[in-house]
VEXDREN-2710 file (C-alpha; in Angstrom, 1 decimal):
% VEXDREN-2710
k/r/px/py/pz
1/UNK/3.1/12.3/-0.6
2/UNK/2.9/8.9/-2.1
3/UNK/1.7/5.7/-0.6
4/UNK/4.3/3.1/0.0
5/UNK/4.0/-0.7/0.3
6/UNK/6.6/-2.8/2.1
7/UNK/7.1/-6.2/0.6
8/UNK/8.9/-9.2/2.0
9/UNK/12.1/-8.0/0.4
10/UNK/14.4/-7.6/3.3
11/UNK/16.1/-10.9/2.5
12/UNK/16.5/-9.9/-1.1
13/UNK/18.2/-6.6/-0.2
14/UNK/20.5/-8.3/2.3
15/UNK/21.4/-10.9/-0.3
16/UNK/22.1/-8.2/-2.9
17/UNK/24.2/-6.2/-0.5
18/UNK/26.2/-9.2/0.5
19/UNK/26.7/-10.1/-3.2
20/UNK/28.0/-6.6/-3.9
21/UNK/30.3/-6.7/-0.9
22/UNK/31.8/-10.1/-1.8
23/UNK/32.3/-9.3/-5.4
24/UNK/33.7/-5.8/-5.1
25/UNK/31.8/-3.8/-7.6
26/UNK/29.2/-6.6/-7.8
27/UNK/27.0/-7.8/-10.6
28/UNK/25.8/-5.0/-12.8
29/UNK/22.1/-6.0/-12.6
30/UNK/21.8/-6.0/-8.8
31/UNK/23.9/-2.9/-8.6
32/UNK/21.6/-1.1/-11.0
33/UNK/18.6/-2.3/-9.1
34/UNK/19.9/-1.0/-5.8
35/UNK/20.9/2.3/-7.3
36/UNK/17.5/2.7/-9.0
37/UNK/15.7/2.0/-5.7
38/UNK/17.8/4.7/-4.0
39/UNK/17.1/7.2/-6.7
40/UNK/13.4/6.4/-6.5
41/UNK/13.4/7.0/-2.8
42/UNK/15.2/10.3/-3.2
43/UNK/12.8/11.5/-5.8
44/UNK/15.1/11.4/-8.8
45/UNK/12.5/9.6/-11.0
46/UNK/14.2/10.0/-14.4
47/UNK/17.5/8.7/-12.9
48/UNK/15.6/5.8/-11.3
49/UNK/14.0/4.9/-14.7
50/UNK/17.4/4.8/-16.4
51/UNK/18.9/2.5/-13.7
52/UNK/15.9/0.3/-13.4
53/UNK/15.8/-0.2/-17.2
54/UNK/19.3/-1.4/-17.0
55/UNK/18.4/-3.7/-14.1
56/UNK/15.5/-5.2/-16.0
57/UNK/17.6/-5.6/-19.2
58/UNK/20.2/-7.6/-17.2
59/UNK/17.7/-9.4/-15.0
60/UNK/14.7/-9.8/-17.3
61/UNK/13.0/-12.5/-15.2
62/UNK/13.2/-10.5/-11.9
63/UNK/9.6/-9.6/-11.1
64/UNK/10.6/-7.2/-8.3
65/UNK/12.8/-5.2/-10.7
66/UNK/9.9/-4.8/-13.1
67/UNK/7.7/-3.7/-10.3
68/UNK/10.2/-1.0/-9.3
69/UNK/10.5/0.1/-12.9
70/UNK/6.7/0.5/-13.0
71/UNK/6.8/2.5/-9.9
72/UNK/9.5/4.8/-11.3
73/UNK/7.6/5.2/-14.6
74/UNK/4.4/6.1/-12.6
75/UNK/6.3/8.7/-10.6
76/UNK/7.7/10.1/-13.8
77/UNK/4.2/10.5/-15.3
78/UNK/4.6/7.8/-17.9
79/UNK/1.5/5.7/-17.2
80/UNK/1.6/3.6/-20.3
81/UNK/5.1/2.4/-19.6
82/UNK/4.3/1.9/-15.9
83/UNK/1.3/-0.4/-16.8
84/UNK/3.5/-2.5/-19.1
85/UNK/6.2/-2.8/-16.4
86/UNK/3.7/-3.9/-13.7
87/UNK/2.1/-6.4/-16.1
88/UNK/5.5/-7.8/-16.9
89/UNK/6.1/-8.2/-13.2
90/UNK/2.8/-10.1/-12.7
91/UNK/3.5/-12.2/-15.8
92/UNK/6.7/-13.4/-14.1
93/UNK/5.1/-13.7/-10.6
94/UNK/1.3/-13.6/-10.2
95/UNK/1.8/-13.7/-6.5
96/UNK/3.7/-10.4/-6.3
97/UNK/0.8/-8.7/-4.5
98/UNK/2.5/-5.3/-4.4
99/UNK/2.4/-5.2/-8.2
100/UNK/-1.4/-5.9/-8.1
101/UNK/-1.7/-3.0/-5.6
102/UNK/0.4/-0.6/-7.7
103/UNK/-1.3/-1.5/-10.9
104/UNK/-4.7/-1.0/-9.2
105/UNK/-3.6/2.5/-8.1
106/UNK/-2.4/3.3/-11.7
107/UNK/-5.8/2.2/-13.2
108/UNK/-7.7/4.4/-10.8
109/UNK/-5.5/7.3/-11.7
110/UNK/-6.4/6.5/-15.4
111/UNK/-10.1/6.5/-14.5
112/UNK/-10.4/2.7/-15.1
113/UNK/-12.1/1.6/-11.9
114/UNK/-13.3/-1.7/-13.3
115/UNK/-9.8/-3.1/-13.9
116/UNK/-8.6/-1.3/-10.7
117/UNK/-11.1/-3.3/-8.8
118/UNK/-9.8/-6.5/-10.2
119/UNK/-6.2/-5.7/-9.1
120/UNK/-7.3/-4.6/-5.6
121/UNK/-9.4/-7.7/-5.2
122/UNK/-6.3/-9.8/-6.0
123/UNK/-4.4/-7.9/-3.5
124/UNK/-6.8/-8.2/-0.6
125/UNK/-7.3/-11.9/-1.2
126/UNK/-3.6/-12.3/-0.3
127/UNK/-3.3/-9.4/2.1
128/UNK/-6.6/-9.5/3.9
129/UNK/-5.3/-7.7/7.0
130/UNK/-4.1/-4.6/5.1
131/UNK/-6.6/-1.8/5.7
132/UNK/-5.1/0.3/2.9
133/UNK/-5.9/-2.4/0.3
134/UNK/-9.5/-2.5/1.4
135/UNK/-9.7/1.2/1.3
136/UNK/-8.4/1.3/-2.2
137/UNK/-10.9/-1.5/-3.2
138/UNK/-13.7/0.6/-1.7
139/UNK/-12.7/3.6/-3.8
140/UNK/-12.7/1.6/-7.0
141/UNK/-16.2/0.2/-6.1
142/UNK/-17.4/3.7/-5.3
143/UNK/-16.3/4.9/-8.7
144/UNK/-18.4/2.0/-10.2
145/UNK/-21.4/3.2/-8.2
146/UNK/-21.4/-0.1/-6.2
147/UNK/-22.2/1.6/-2.9
148/UNK/-23.0/-1.5/-0.9
149/UNK/-19.7/-3.2/-1.9
150/UNK/-17.8/0.0/-1.3
151/UNK/-19.2/0.5/2.2
152/UNK/-18.4/-3.1/3.0
153/UNK/-14.8/-2.6/1.9
154/UNK/-14.5/0.6/3.9
155/UNK/-16.0/-1.0/7.0
156/UNK/-13.6/-4.0/6.6
157/UNK/-10.7/-1.5/6.6
158/UNK/-12.1/0.1/9.8
159/UNK/-12.5/-3.3/11.5
160/UNK/-8.7/-3.7/11.0
161/UNK/-7.8/-0.1/11.8
162/UNK/-10.6/1.9/13.5
163/UNK/-8.7/5.2/12.9
164/UNK/-8.3/4.8/9.2
165/UNK/-8.9/8.3/7.9
166/UNK/-9.1/7.1/4.3
167/UNK/-11.8/4.6/5.0
168/UNK/-13.8/7.1/7.0
169/UNK/-13.5/9.6/4.2
170/UNK/-14.6/6.9/1.8
171/UNK/-17.7/6.3/3.8
172/UNK/-18.4/10.0/3.7
173/UNK/-18.1/9.9/-0.1
174/UNK/-20.6/7.0/-0.2
175/UNK/-23.1/9.0/1.9
176/UNK/-22.8/11.9/-0.5
177/UNK/-23.6/9.6/-3.3
178/UNK/-26.7/8.5/-1.4
179/UNK/-27.7/12.1/-1.0
180/UNK/-27.0/12.3/2.8
181/UNK/-24.7/15.3/3.4
182/UNK/-25.3/15.4/7.1
183/UNK/-24.1/11.8/7.5
184/UNK/-21.3/12.5/5.1
185/UNK/-20.2/15.4/7.3
186/UNK/-20.1/13.1/10.3
187/UNK/-17.7/10.7/8.5
188/UNK/-15.5/13.6/7.3
189/UNK/-15.4/14.9/10.9
190/UNK/-14.4/11.4/12.1
191/UNK/-11.6/11.3/9.5
192/UNK/-10.4/14.7/10.6
193/UNK/-10.5/13.5/14.2
194/UNK/-8.5/10.4/13.3
195/UNK/-5.9/12.4/11.4
196/UNK/-6.1/16.2/12.0
197/UNK/-3.9/17.1/9.0
198/UNK/-5.9/14.9/6.6
199/UNK/-6.3/17.3/3.7
200/UNK/-9.3/15.6/1.9
201/UNK/-11.4/15.5/5.1
202/UNK/-10.7/19.2/5.8
203/UNK/-11.6/20.2/2.3
204/UNK/-14.6/17.9/2.0
205/UNK/-16.0/19.0/5.3
206/UNK/-15.6/22.6/4.4
207/UNK/-17.4/22.0/1.1
208/UNK/-20.3/20.1/2.6
209/UNK/-20.7/22.6/5.4
210/UNK/-20.7/25.6/3.1
211/UNK/-22.7/24.2/0.2
212/UNK/-25.1/21.7/1.8
213/UNK/-25.4/22.4/5.5
214/UNK/-25.2/26.2/5.1
215/UNK/-22.8/26.4/8.0
216/UNK/-20.4/29.1/6.9
217/UNK/-18.5/29.2/10.2
218/UNK/-17.7/25.5/10.1
219/UNK/-16.8/25.8/6.4
220/UNK/-14.4/28.7/7.1
221/UNK/-12.8/26.9/10.0
222/UNK/-12.0/23.9/7.8
223/UNK/-10.9/26.0/4.8
224/UNK/-8.4/27.8/7.1
225/UNK/-7.2/24.5/8.5
226/UNK/-6.7/23.1/4.9
227/UNK/-4.8/26.3/3.9
228/UNK/-2.5/26.0/7.0
229/UNK/-1.2/22.6/5.9
230/UNK/2.4/22.5/4.8
231/UNK/3.5/22.2/2.1
232/UNK/0.8/24.2/0.4
233/UNK/-1.4/22.3/-2.0
234/UNK/-1.4/23.3/-5.7
235/UNK/-4.9/24.9/-5.4
236/UNK/-3.9/27.0/-2.4
237/UNK/-4.5/30.3/-4.1
238/UNK/-8.0/29.3/-5.3
239/UNK/-9.1/27.9/-2.0
240/UNK/-7.7/31.0/-0.2
241/UNK/-9.7/33.3/-2.5
242/UNK/-12.9/31.4/-1.6
243/UNK/-12.1/31.4/2.1
244/UNK/-11.4/35.2/2.0
245/UNK/-14.6/35.9/0.1
246/UNK/-16.6/33.7/2.5
247/UNK/-15.1/35.6/5.5
248/UNK/-15.9/38.9/3.9
249/UNK/-19.5/37.7/3.3
250/UNK/-19.8/36.6/7.0
251/UNK/-18.5/40.0/8.1
252/UNK/-21.0/41.8/5.9
253/UNK/-18.4/43.4/3.8
254/UNK/-19.4/42.0/0.4
255/UNK/-20.6/44.7/-2.0
256/UNK/-23.5/44.2/-4.4
257/UNK/-23.2/45.3/-8.0
258/UNK/-25.5/48.3/-8.6
259/UNK/-27.8/47.6/-5.6
260/UNK/-28.1/48.0/-1.9
261/UNK/-30.5/45.1/-1.7
262/UNK/-29.3/42.2/0.5
263/UNK/-29.7/38.8/-1.0
264/UNK/-29.5/35.8/1.3
265/UNK/-26.0/34.3/1.1
266/UNK/-26.7/30.6/0.6
267/UNK/-23.7/28.4/-0.1
268/UNK/-23.5/26.7/-3.5
269/UNK/-24.0/23.0/-3.9
270/UNK/-20.4/21.9/-4.3
271/UNK/-18.9/18.6/-4.1
272/UNK/-16.0/16.9/-2.3
273/UNK/-13.8/14.8/-4.5
274/UNK/-13.7/11.4/-5.7
275/UNK/-10.2/10.6/-4.9
276/UNK/-7.8/8.9/-7.2
277/UNK/-5.8/6.6/-5.0
278/UNK/-2.2/7.3/-4.8
279/UNK/0.7/5.1/-5.9
280/UNK/1.9/2.3/-3.7
281/UNK/5.6/1.5/-3.8
282/UNK/7.2/-1.8/-2.9
283/UNK/10.2/-0.1/-1.4
284/UNK/11.8/-2.0/1.5
285/UNK/12.3/0.1/4.6
286/UNK/10.5/3.2/3.2
287/UNK/8.4/5.2/5.6
288/UNK/6.4/7.5/3.3
289/UNK/2.7/7.9/4.2
290/UNK/-0.3/7.4/2.1
291/UNK/-1.8/10.3/0.2
292/UNK/-5.4/10.8/1.3
293/UNK/-8.4/10.1/-0.7
294/UNK/-10.8/13.0/-1.3
295/UNK/-14.5/13.2/-1.5
296/UNK/-16.7/14.8/-4.0
297/UNK/-20.2/16.0/-3.7
298/UNK/-22.5/16.9/-6.5
299/UNK/-21.3/20.1/-8.3
300/UNK/-23.4/22.5/-10.3
301/UNK/-23.0/22.4/-14.0
302/UNK/-20.3/24.7/-15.3
303/UNK/-21.2/27.7/-17.4
304/UNK/-21.7/26.8/-21.0
305/UNK/-19.6/27.7/-23.9
306/UNK/-21.5/29.9/-26.3
307/UNK/-20.4/31.7/-29.5
308/UNK/-18.3/34.7/-28.6
309/UNK/-17.0/33.2/-25.4
310/UNK/-13.4/32.3/-24.8
311/UNK/-12.7/29.1/-22.9
312/UNK/-9.5/29.5/-20.8
313/UNK/-8.0/26.2/-21.8
314/UNK/-5.7/26.3/-18.9
315/UNK/-5.3/22.9/-17.2
316/UNK/-5.7/22.5/-13.5
317/UNK/-2.4/22.7/-11.5
318/UNK/-0.4/19.6/-11.1
319/UNK/1.3/18.4/-8.0
320/UNK/4.8/19.6/-7.5
321/UNK/6.1/16.0/-7.1
322/UNK/4.9/15.1/-10.6
323/UNK/2.1/12.8/-9.5
324/UNK/-1.6/13.2/-10.2
325/UNK/-3.4/14.1/-7.0
326/UNK/-6.3/12.7/-5.2
327/UNK/-8.6/15.6/-4.6
328/UNK/-10.7/16.9/-7.4
329/UNK/-12.5/20.1/-7.2
330/UNK/-14.6/22.0/-4.9
331/UNK/-17.5/22.6/-7.3
332/UNK/-20.8/20.9/-6.8
333/UNK/-21.6/18.6/-9.7
334/UNK/-19.5/15.5/-10.5
335/UNK/-19.7/12.4/-8.5
336/UNK/-19.6/10.0/-11.4
337/UNK/-17.2/11.8/-13.7
338/UNK/-15.0/9.3/-15.5
339/UNK/-12.7/9.9/-18.4
340/UNK/-14.6/12.6/-20.3
341/UNK/-12.9/16.0/-20.3
342/UNK/-14.2/18.6/-17.9
343/UNK/-15.7/21.7/-19.4
344/UNK/-13.9/24.9/-18.4
345/UNK/-15.7/28.0/-17.2
346/UNK/-16.0/30.5/-20.0
347/UNK/-15.3/34.2/-20.3
348/UNK/-16.7/36.7/-22.8
349/UNK/-14.3/38.3/-25.1
350/UNK/-14.5/42.1/-25.3
351/UNK/-16.5/43.3/-28.3
352/UNK/-14.4/46.4/-28.3
353/UNK/-12.3/46.2/-31.5
354/UNK/-9.5/48.2/-29.7
355/UNK/-9.2/45.6/-27.0
356/UNK/-7.6/42.2/-27.4
357/UNK/-9.0/39.7/-25.0
358/UNK/-6.6/37.9/-22.7
359/UNK/-7.1/34.3/-21.9
360/UNK/-8.5/33.7/-18.5
361/UNK/-7.8/31.3/-15.7
362/UNK/-9.9/28.2/-15.1
363/UNK/-13.1/28.3/-13.2
364/UNK/-13.3/27.9/-9.5
365/UNK/-16.3/25.8/-10.2
366/UNK/-13.7/23.5/-11.7
367/UNK/-11.3/24.0/-8.9
368/UNK/-8.9/21.2/-8.2
369/UNK/-7.4/20.3/-4.9
370/UNK/-4.7/17.9/-6.0
371/UNK/-4.5/18.6/-9.7
372/UNK/-7.2/16.2/-10.9
373/UNK/-9.9/17.8/-13.0
374/UNK/-13.4/17.6/-11.6
375/UNK/-16.7/18.1/-12.9
376/UNK/-18.8/20.5/-14.7
377/UNK/-22.3/19.1/-14.6
378/UNK/-24.3/17.3/-12.0
379/UNK/-24.4/13.6/-12.4
380/UNK/-27.5/11.6/-11.7
381/UNK/-27.8/9.9/-8.3
382/UNK/-30.2/7.3/-7.1
383/UNK/-32.9/8.9/-4.9
384/UNK/-33.0/7.8/-1.3
385/UNK/-35.3/10.4/0.3
386/UNK/-38.3/11.1/-1.9
387/UNK/-39.9/13.8/0.2
388/UNK/-39.6/17.1/-1.8
389/UNK/-37.9/19.9/0.2
390/UNK/-38.9/23.5/0.2
391/UNK/-36.6/26.2/-1.1
392/UNK/-36.3/30.0/-0.6
393/UNK/-37.3/32.2/-3.5
394/UNK/-35.0/34.7/-5.2
395/UNK/-36.1/38.4/-5.1
396/UNK/-35.4/39.5/-8.7
397/UNK/-34.0/43.0/-9.3
398/UNK/-35.4/43.0/-12.9
399/UNK/-33.2/46.0/-13.9
400/UNK/-33.8/48.1/-17.0
401/UNK/-31.1/48.1/-19.7
402/UNK/-28.4/50.5/-18.5
403/UNK/-27.0/53.3/-20.7
404/UNK/-23.5/52.8/-22.3
405/UNK/-20.6/54.4/-20.5
406/UNK/-16.9/54.9/-21.0
407/UNK/-15.9/51.9/-23.1
408/UNK/-12.2/52.7/-23.5
409/UNK/-11.7/53.0/-19.7
410/UNK/-13.9/50.0/-19.1
411/UNK/-11.8/48.0/-21.7
412/UNK/-8.6/48.8/-19.7
413/UNK/-10.2/47.5/-16.5
414/UNK/-11.4/44.5/-18.3
415/UNK/-7.9/43.7/-19.6
416/UNK/-6.5/44.1/-16.1
417/UNK/-9.2/41.7/-14.8
418/UNK/-8.2/39.0/-17.3
419/UNK/-4.5/39.5/-16.4
420/UNK/-5.4/39.1/-12.7
421/UNK/-7.2/35.8/-13.6
422/UNK/-4.1/34.5/-15.4
423/UNK/-2.1/35.3/-12.3
424/UNK/-4.7/33.6/-10.1
425/UNK/-5.5/36.8/-8.2
426/UNK/-9.2/36.2/-8.3
427/UNK/-10.4/38.8/-5.8
428/UNK/-8.4/41.5/-7.8
429/UNK/-9.9/40.1/-11.0
430/UNK/-13.4/40.5/-9.6
431/UNK/-12.6/44.0/-8.5
432/UNK/-11.5/44.9/-12.0
433/UNK/-14.5/43.3/-13.7
434/UNK/-16.7/45.2/-11.2
435/UNK/-14.8/48.4/-12.2
436/UNK/-15.3/47.7/-15.9
437/UNK/-19.1/47.2/-15.3
438/UNK/-19.2/50.4/-13.4
439/UNK/-17.4/52.4/-16.0
440/UNK/-19.6/51.0/-18.8
441/UNK/-22.8/49.6/-17.3
442/UNK/-24.2/48.8/-20.8
443/UNK/-21.3/46.5/-21.7
444/UNK/-22.6/43.0/-21.7
445/UNK/-19.2/41.3/-21.5
446/UNK/-18.2/43.3/-18.4
447/UNK/-21.4/42.5/-16.6
448/UNK/-21.3/38.8/-17.7
449/UNK/-17.7/38.3/-16.6
450/UNK/-18.3/40.0/-13.3
451/UNK/-21.1/37.4/-12.7
452/UNK/-18.9/34.5/-13.7
453/UNK/-16.0/35.6/-11.5
454/UNK/-18.3/36.2/-8.5
455/UNK/-19.8/32.8/-9.1
456/UNK/-16.4/31.2/-9.0
457/UNK/-15.7/32.8/-5.6
458/UNK/-19.0/31.7/-4.3
459/UNK/-20.3/35.4/-4.0
460/UNK/-23.9/35.0/-5.1
461/UNK/-24.8/38.4/-3.6
462/UNK/-22.9/39.9/-6.5
463/UNK/-23.0/37.1/-9.1
464/UNK/-26.8/36.9/-9.4
465/UNK/-27.4/40.7/-9.9
466/UNK/-24.6/40.8/-12.4
467/UNK/-26.2/38.1/-14.4
468/UNK/-29.5/39.9/-14.2
469/UNK/-27.8/43.0/-15.6
470/UNK/-26.2/41.1/-18.4
471/UNK/-29.6/39.6/-19.3
472/UNK/-31.2/43.1/-19.2
473/UNK/-28.7/44.0/-21.9
474/UNK/-29.0/40.8/-23.9
475/UNK/-32.2/39.0/-23.0
476/UNK/-31.7/36.4/-25.6
477/UNK/-28.3/35.3/-24.4
478/UNK/-28.7/31.6/-23.7
479/UNK/-25.3/31.5/-22.0
480/UNK/-26.1/34.2/-19.6
481/UNK/-29.4/32.7/-18.7
482/UNK/-28.0/29.2/-18.3
483/UNK/-25.2/30.6/-16.0
484/UNK/-27.8/32.6/-14.1
485/UNK/-29.8/29.4/-13.5
486/UNK/-26.7/27.6/-12.3
487/UNK/-26.0/30.5/-9.9
488/UNK/-29.6/30.4/-8.6
489/UNK/-29.3/26.6/-8.1
490/UNK/-26.0/27.0/-6.3
491/UNK/-27.3/29.7/-4.1
492/UNK/-30.3/27.6/-3.0
493/UNK/-33.0/29.2/-5.2
494/UNK/-33.8/25.9/-6.8
495/UNK/-37.4/26.8/-7.9
496/UNK/-36.1/29.9/-9.7
497/UNK/-33.3/28.0/-11.3
498/UNK/-35.9/25.6/-12.8
499/UNK/-37.9/28.5/-14.1
500/UNK/-34.8/30.0/-15.8
501/UNK/-34.0/26.7/-17.4
502/UNK/-37.6/26.3/-18.7
503/UNK/-37.3/29.8/-20.3
504/UNK/-34.3/28.5/-22.2
505/UNK/-36.2/25.4/-23.4
506/UNK/-39.2/27.5/-24.3
507/UNK/-37.1/29.2/-27.0
508/UNK/-34.7/26.4/-27.7
509/UNK/-36.3/23.1/-27.0
510/UNK/-33.2/21.1/-28.1
511/UNK/-30.8/22.6/-25.6
512/UNK/-29.2/19.4/-24.2
513/UNK/-27.5/21.2/-21.3
514/UNK/-30.7/22.8/-20.1
515/UNK/-32.4/19.4/-20.2
516/UNK/-29.6/17.8/-18.3
517/UNK/-29.5/20.5/-15.7
518/UNK/-33.2/20.3/-15.2
519/UNK/-33.0/16.5/-14.9
520/UNK/-30.3/16.9/-12.3
521/UNK/-32.4/19.3/-10.2
522/UNK/-35.5/17.1/-10.4
523/UNK/-33.5/14.0/-9.5
524/UNK/-31.2/15.4/-6.8
525/UNK/-33.0/18.3/-5.2
526/UNK/-36.7/18.1/-5.9
527/UNK/-36.9/14.2/-5.8
528/UNK/-39.3/14.3/-8.7
529/UNK/-38.6/11.0/-10.5
530/UNK/-41.2/11.4/-13.3
531/UNK/-39.9/14.8/-14.3
532/UNK/-36.3/13.7/-14.0
533/UNK/-36.9/10.7/-16.2
534/UNK/-38.5/13.0/-18.8
535/UNK/-35.5/15.3/-18.9
536/UNK/-32.9/12.5/-18.9
537/UNK/-34.7/10.6/-21.7
538/UNK/-34.8/13.8/-23.7
539/UNK/-31.0/14.2/-23.2
540/UNK/-30.5/10.7/-24.5
541/UNK/-32.8/11.3/-27.4
542/UNK/-31.1/14.6/-28.5
543/UNK/-27.5/13.4/-27.8
544/UNK/-27.1/9.6/-27.5
545/UNK/-23.4/10.0/-27.2
546/UNK/-23.5/12.5/-24.4
547/UNK/-20.6/12.2/-21.9
548/UNK/-23.2/11.6/-19.2
549/UNK/-25.1/8.9/-21.1
550/UNK/-23.8/6.0/-19.0
551/UNK/-24.6/7.8/-15.7
552/UNK/-28.1/8.7/-17.0
553/UNK/-28.8/5.1/-17.9
554/UNK/-27.6/4.0/-14.5
555/UNK/-30.0/6.5/-12.8
556/UNK/-32.9/5.4/-15.1
557/UNK/-32.3/1.8/-14.2
558/UNK/-32.1/2.6/-10.5
559/UNK/-35.3/4.7/-10.6
560/UNK/-37.9/2.9/-12.7
561/UNK/-41.2/4.6/-13.5
END
């Protein structure tokens, strides 16, 4: 659903309706404006654009008409035209506060929080009693890492409306940026209490419970509540697969690959979503509700792309109403992701010359809740609690290289797995990758993809042994070792993740991703500022144009030696 703003337009509508009544067919400009507004309200965005373009051509100095046209363009996924229309409206009438609000929402959708903040500030200066405006301003400030200002804006919104789910959710996001998942969970719970069907709070609470608080029962409860919402969200199948797998794990039905050993099932460090605010409309008399903001916690870096790997290239699902959504993904690592593209999880192509690899579906670690891509690698966060925590240790299987098996039969199972991925049948895909690895235990690609798919579903009991088996076959595979390290980190075995990353750097000292992942662990989980600085500085030295460079500089300035 889209947020809607009512403006002091009732008199205008009455006047236009009276003019049409008195003149029969009425002037063409007002008639096109009214028709465009009705089409916009009914969801016919292309028709609304056509009528409102007519209206603005005939009433070129009518700021409200331009604002409506911008709204129609924004609904029709034409952001450049929408921005021009909103700017034209403001050029004609700087006091048209709804255009400021709508333009601010557009800039947030375009990952331009700095200019969005300006528009929302202009809005709240004139509409200081509107909690929605303060909530949107807080989201823009949160994107700019200005936590103090963001919290002040959210609290202002709550002072006006104590049950504002969006503001409570925003405060939860701020607590996650401060590294306080328990406090964040309290705010997400409060948002859920204020609005039981508030999708971001449900998904964010499930993510924090599973990946930070290690409360699988609470996580499953909120996953199921999220899945029960109607209409279903675009990511329903992916979230359902995660919930089903979590339920199986809780019931003790998850199978290990090639071992009866039980590995502690520790949730991955995932993240709620930094929500992109939704569009505000200046439609008189409309009653649409505001789309919720979503939180994001720190996600774990996505598996790297290595030679011989096929990236899926499939974009996250979009909302059925054509608007970009507010929730990002469920994976752990990207608070501060801005406009840089999100890496996709990779799959290994079959080395069997008789088998043609099939493109695979996007990673669950890049799962989206409302169609907005999320993150792939952990972003730096200012340290609040310097006390280093203790972590469990992983019990390595250390398998010997397995013998080759029935490659043709394994290749057929591998192909089925990739097709299941394309169809978003992730549990079936995991079953088929598992079957391929069973039929040919010595096939690196089958073991590796089994590990990646299990990682996507949060099944570390299977993912970690599968990565170990892949490394037994190809010990020098940087991609497999890097992904193994990510799995260890996500499962809570942080010390072992550090050791695996150090193994990569021992043989490849210029691996930027390994340095970045190490820096993230030192900064966000071990609270070791000197080591984090060393790794982050090395990233900047090796790759000054890294997509995370601005965030790293922000962290370095916030955590001096």
